[in-house]
TILO-424545 format. One line per 3 residues: their letters; for each residue x, y, z of N, C-alpha, C. Coordinates in steps of 0.2 Angstrom, whole numbers. Each point is the difference from the previous one (the first is absolute). Example, Ala and Ser with C-alpha at 12.3 -4.5 7.8 and 13.67 -1.06 7.14 Angstrom:
REM residues 2
AS> 66,-28,39,-4,6,0,4,6,0 ~ -2,5,-4,4,6,1,-4,5,3
***
This chain:
REM residues 176
MKL> 292,-191,127,-5,1,-5,4,2,-7 ~ 5,4,1,3,2,-6,4,-5,-3 ~ 3,-4,4,4,-6,-3,-5,-5,-4
LNI> -6,-1,3,-5,-4,-3,-1,3,-7 ~ -1,6,-1,-2,4,-6,6,-2,-5 ~ 6,1,2,6,-1,-4,0,-7,-3
VSA> -1,-5,5,0,-7,-2,-6,-1,-5 ~ -6,2,1,-5,-1,-4,1,3,-7 ~ 3,6,0,2,3,-7,5,-4,-3
AVI> 5,-3,3,5,-4,-3,-3,-7,-2 ~ -5,-2,3,-3,-7,-2,-4,2,-6 ~ -4,5,-1,-3,2,-6,4,1,-5
AAV> 6,4,1,5,1,-6,3,-7,-2 ~ 1,-5,4,3,-6,-2,-5,-4,-4 ~ -7,0,2,-5,-3,-3,-1,3,-7
TGT> 0,6,-1,-1,3,-6,6,-1,-5 ~ 6,0,3,6,-1,-3,-1,-7,-4 ~ -2,-5,4,0,-7,-3,-5,0,-6
CAL> -6,3,1,-5,0,-5,3,3,-6 ~ 3,6,0,3,3,-6,5,-5,-3 ~ 4,-4,4,5,-4,-4,-4,-6,-3
AHA> -6,-1,1,-4,-6,-3,-1,2,-7 ~ -1,7,-2,-1,2,-6,6,-1,-5 ~ -2,0,-6,6,0,-5,2,7,0
TLE> 7,2,1,2,6,0,7,1,-3 ~ 1,6,-3,6,2,-3,5,1,6 ~ 6,-2,-1,5,1,5,2,7,1
TQE> 2,3,-6,1,7,-1,-6,4,-2 ~ -3,4,4,-6,3,-1,0,8,-2 ~ 6,2,-2,1,7,-2,6,0,-6
AEV> -1,3,-5,5,1,-5,-1,6,-4 ~ 5,2,-3,0,7,-4,-3,-2,-7 ~ -4,5,-2,-2,0,-7,6,1,-5
GSF> 1,-4,-5,5,0,-5,6,-5,2 ~ -1,-3,6,6,-4,2,-2,-8,-2 ~ 5,-4,1,-1,-7,-1,-2,-3,7
YKG> -4,-4,0,-3,-3,6,0,-7,1 ~ 3,-3,5,0,-7,1,-6,-2,5 ~ -5,-3,-3,-6,-2,3,1,-6,4
VMR> -1,-1,6,0,-6,4,-7,-1,3 ~ -4,-5,-3,-6,-1,2,0,-6,6 ~ -2,2,6,1,-5,5,-7,-4,2
VGH> 1,-6,1,-6,-4,1,1,-4,7 ~ -4,1,4,1,-2,7,-4,-7,2 ~ -5,-1,-4,-4,-6,1,-4,-2,-6
GCD> -3,-6,0,-4,-2,-6,-7,2,1 ~ -5,-4,-3,-7,2,0,-3,-5,5 ~ -2,2,6,-3,-4,5,3,-6,1
GQA> 7,0,1,4,-6,1,2,-4,-6 ~ -2,2,-6,2,-4,-6,6,4,-3 ~ 4,-5,-3,6,3,-3,-1,4,-6
TLK> 4,5,-1,-1,5,-6,3,-4,-6 ~ -3,0,-5,2,-3,-6,1,5,-6 ~ -2,6,1,1,5,-6,0,7,3
MRI> 4,4,-2,1,7,2,-1,4,-7 ~ -5,4,0,-1,5,-6,1,7,2 ~ 4,4,-3,1,7,2,-2,4,-6
VIP> -5,4,0,-2,5,-5,4,6,0 ~ 3,2,-6,5,6,0,-4,6,-2 ~ 0,5,4,-4,6,-2,3,4,-6
EGV> -4,4,-3,2,5,-5,6,4,2 ~ 5,1,-4,5,5,2,6,-4,3 ~ -1,-7,1,6,-4,3,2,-4,-6
ISV> 6,2,-3,2,-3,-6,7,-4,0 ~ 1,-3,-5,7,-4,0,0,-5,6 ~ -5,-4,1,-1,-4,6,4,-7,-2
KPM> 4,-2,5,4,-6,0,-1,-4,6 ~ -4,-5,0,-1,-4,6,6,-5,1 ~ 1,-1,6,6,-5,2,-3,-7,0
PKA> 3,-4,-3,-2,-7,0,1,-3,7 ~ -4,-5,2,1,-3,7,1,-8,-1 ~ 5,-2,3,2,-7,0,-7,-4,2
GWV> -2,-5,-5,-5,-4,2,-7,3,-2 ~ 0,6,-3,-6,3,-2,0,1,-8 ~ -5,0,-3,-1,1,-7,-2,8,-1
LET> 4,3,-4,-1,8,0,-3,1,-7 ~ -6,4,0,-3,2,-6,-1,8,0 ~ -1,3,-5,-2,7,-1,-5,1,-5
VTG> -5,4,2,-5,2,-5,2,7,-2 ~ 1,1,-7,1,6,-3,-6,3,-3 ~ 0,7,-1,-5,3,-3,2,7,-2
DYA> -5,4,-3,1,7,-2,0,4,6 ~ 4,5,1,-1,5,5,-5,5,-2 ~ -3,4,4,-5,5,-1,3,6,-3
HSY> 7,1,1,4,6,-2,6,-3,-3 ~ 4,4,-4,7,-2,-2,5,3,5 ~ 5,-3,1,5,2,5,7,0,-4
DYY> 4,5,2,7,1,-3,4,-4,5 ~ 4,-5,-3,5,-4,5,6,0,-4 ~ 5,4,3,7,1,-3,-1,1,-8
GKT> -4,5,-2,-1,1,-7,-4,-4,-4 ~ -2,-6,3,-5,-4,-4,-7,1,3 ~ -5,0,-5,-7,1,2,-3,-7,2
LTS> -2,-1,6,-3,-6,2,-8,1,0 ~ -3,-4,-4,-8,0,0,-3,-6,3 ~ 4,-5,2,-3,-6,3,6,-3,4
GVK> -3,-5,5,5,-3,4,-3,-5,5 ~ 3,-2,5,-3,-4,5,-5,3,4 ~ -6,-3,0,-6,2,4,-2,-4,6
EII> 3,-6,0,-1,-5,5,5,-5,1 ~ 2,-1,6,5,-5,1,-3,-6,4 ~ 1,-6,-2,-3,-6,3,6,-5,2
WTG> 0,-2,6,5,-5,2,-5,-6,2 ~ 2,-6,-2,-4,-6,2,5,-5,3 ~ -2,-2,6,4,-5,4,-4,-2,6
ELS> 4,-1,5,-4,-2,7,4,3,6 ~ -4,4,4,2,3,6,-4,-2,5 ~ 3,-4,5,-4,-3,6,-3,6,4
NDH> -6,-1,3,-3,5,4,5,2,6 ~ 4,-5,2,5,1,6,6,4,-2 ~ 1,2,-7,6,3,-2,-2,7,-3
YDE> 6,4,0,-1,7,-2,4,0,-6 ~ -1,5,-5,4,0,-6,-1,7,-3 ~ 4,2,-5,1,6,-3,0,-1,-8
FVF> -4,4,-3,0,0,-8,3,7,-2 ~ 5,-1,-4,4,6,-2,-1,2,-7 ~ 0,7,-1,0,3,-7,4,6,0
RAK> 2,2,-6,3,7,0,-3,4,-6 ~ -1,6,1,-4,4,-5,3,7,0 ~ -2,4,-5,1,7,0,-6,4,1
LDG> 0,4,5,-6,4,2,0,7,-5 ~ -4,0,-5,1,5,-5,0,7,3 ~ 3,5,-3,0,7,2,-6,3,0
SLT> -5,-3,-4,-7,3,-1,-4,-1,6 ~ 2,-5,5,-5,-1,5,0,6,5 ~ -5,0,4,-1,6,4,2,-1,7
PDQ> 5,4,2,3,-1,7,-6,2,5 ~ 1,-3,6,-4,1,6,-7,-4,-1 ~ 0,-5,-5,-5,-4,-1,2,-7,2
MLF> -5,-5,1,1,-7,1,-1,-3,-7 ~ 4,-5,-1,0,-4,-6,-2,-7,3 ~ -5,-4,-3,-2,-6,3,2,-6,-5
FPT> 2,-6,3,2,-6,-3,-5,-5,2 ~ -6,-1,-3,-5,-5,2,4,-7,0 ~ -1,-4,5,3,-6,0,-5,-6,2
VQE> 0,-5,-4,-4,-6,2,4,-6,2 ~ -1,-3,5,3,-6,3,-5,-5,-1 ~ 2,-5,-5,-5,-6,-1,2,-6,4
CAS> -5,-3,3,2,-7,3,-5,-5,-3 ~ 0,-6,3,-3,-6,-4,-8,2,0 ~ -3,2,5,-7,1,-1,-3,7,3
ADQ> 5,4,1,-1,7,2,5,5,-3 ~ -2,6,1,6,5,-2,-1,6,5 ~ 6,4,0,0,6,4,1,5,-5
QWI> -5,5,-1,1,5,-5,1,7,4 ~ 7,2,-1,2,6,3,-1,5,-6 ~ -6,2,-1,-1,5,-6,-4,6,2
EIP> -2,1,6,-4,6,2,4,6,0 ~ -2,5,-4,3,6,0,-4,6,3 ~ 2,3,5,-4,5,4,-2,5,-5
AEG> -7,3,2,-3,5,-3,4,7,2 ~ -1,5,-4,3,6,2,-1,2,7 ~ 5,1,5,-1,2,6,-2,-6,5
QDP> 0,-6,-2,-2,-6,4,7,-2,3 ~ -1,-3,6,6,-2,3,1,-8,-2 ~ 6,-1,-3,1,-7,-3,0,-5,6
HEL> 1,2,6,0,-5,5,-8,-3,2 ~ -5,4,-3,-7,-2,1,-1,-6,-5 ~ 4,-1,-5,-2,-5,-5,2,-7,3
EHP> -4,-5,-2,2,-7,2,5,-3,-4 ~ 0,1,-6,5,-3,-5,4,6,-4 ~ 4,4,4,3,6,-4,5,-2,-5
APG> 0,3,-6,5,-1,-5,6,3,3 ~ 6,-4,-1,6,3,2,2,7,-3 ~ 2,5,4,1,6,-3,7,3,1
LHL> 1,4,-5,7,3,0,-1,8,0 ~ 3,4,5,-1,7,0,6,3,-5 ~ -3,4,-4,5,3,-5,3,7,3
KAG> 6,1,0,3,6,2,3,4,-6 ~ 0,6,0,3,4,-5,7,-2,-2 ~ 2,-1,-6,7,-2,-2,4,6,-1
HSH> 6,-1,-2,5,5,-2,-2,1,-7 ~ 1,7,-2,-2,1,-7,6,-2,-5 ~ -1,-3,-5,6,-2,-4,-1,4,-7
NH> 6,2,-2,0,4,-7,2,-5,-5 ~ -4,-1,-5,2,-5,-5,4,4,-6
***
């Protein structure tokens, strides 16, 4: 009986593991406040069998100096706007920047891909919090919106379309 329990647990773990991979997720899900962060958004499938034609990543407040990586065969656009706060970036005051990154191309439902950007996680961000990057995958006649942010105390695994999250750790204090 014990072996059966172990096998059942392993099967459940394997099934849930596969479901999690189906979401849009960040490869590195933890980073220090004040550090540079390389965001790798992973996409494991299209929308109900359709190819992904567009990937949109919304950049949260406090993530500054964002530079997306171009992808061969994809058109890269950024949407810029004003930040809610101003940020010190190597002695310069930043009041606006990239708020959304959009890649337009084609990714077959049978293929996996990654969409990459680099950014500074400003020192004003709160450690031990989650930072969310709402992501929308657009296909020909459907889309996958990975935009749900858990309410305070809610388990993100309960969400059907969770926004990719990044756990913030306390950074090293820097003296300027």
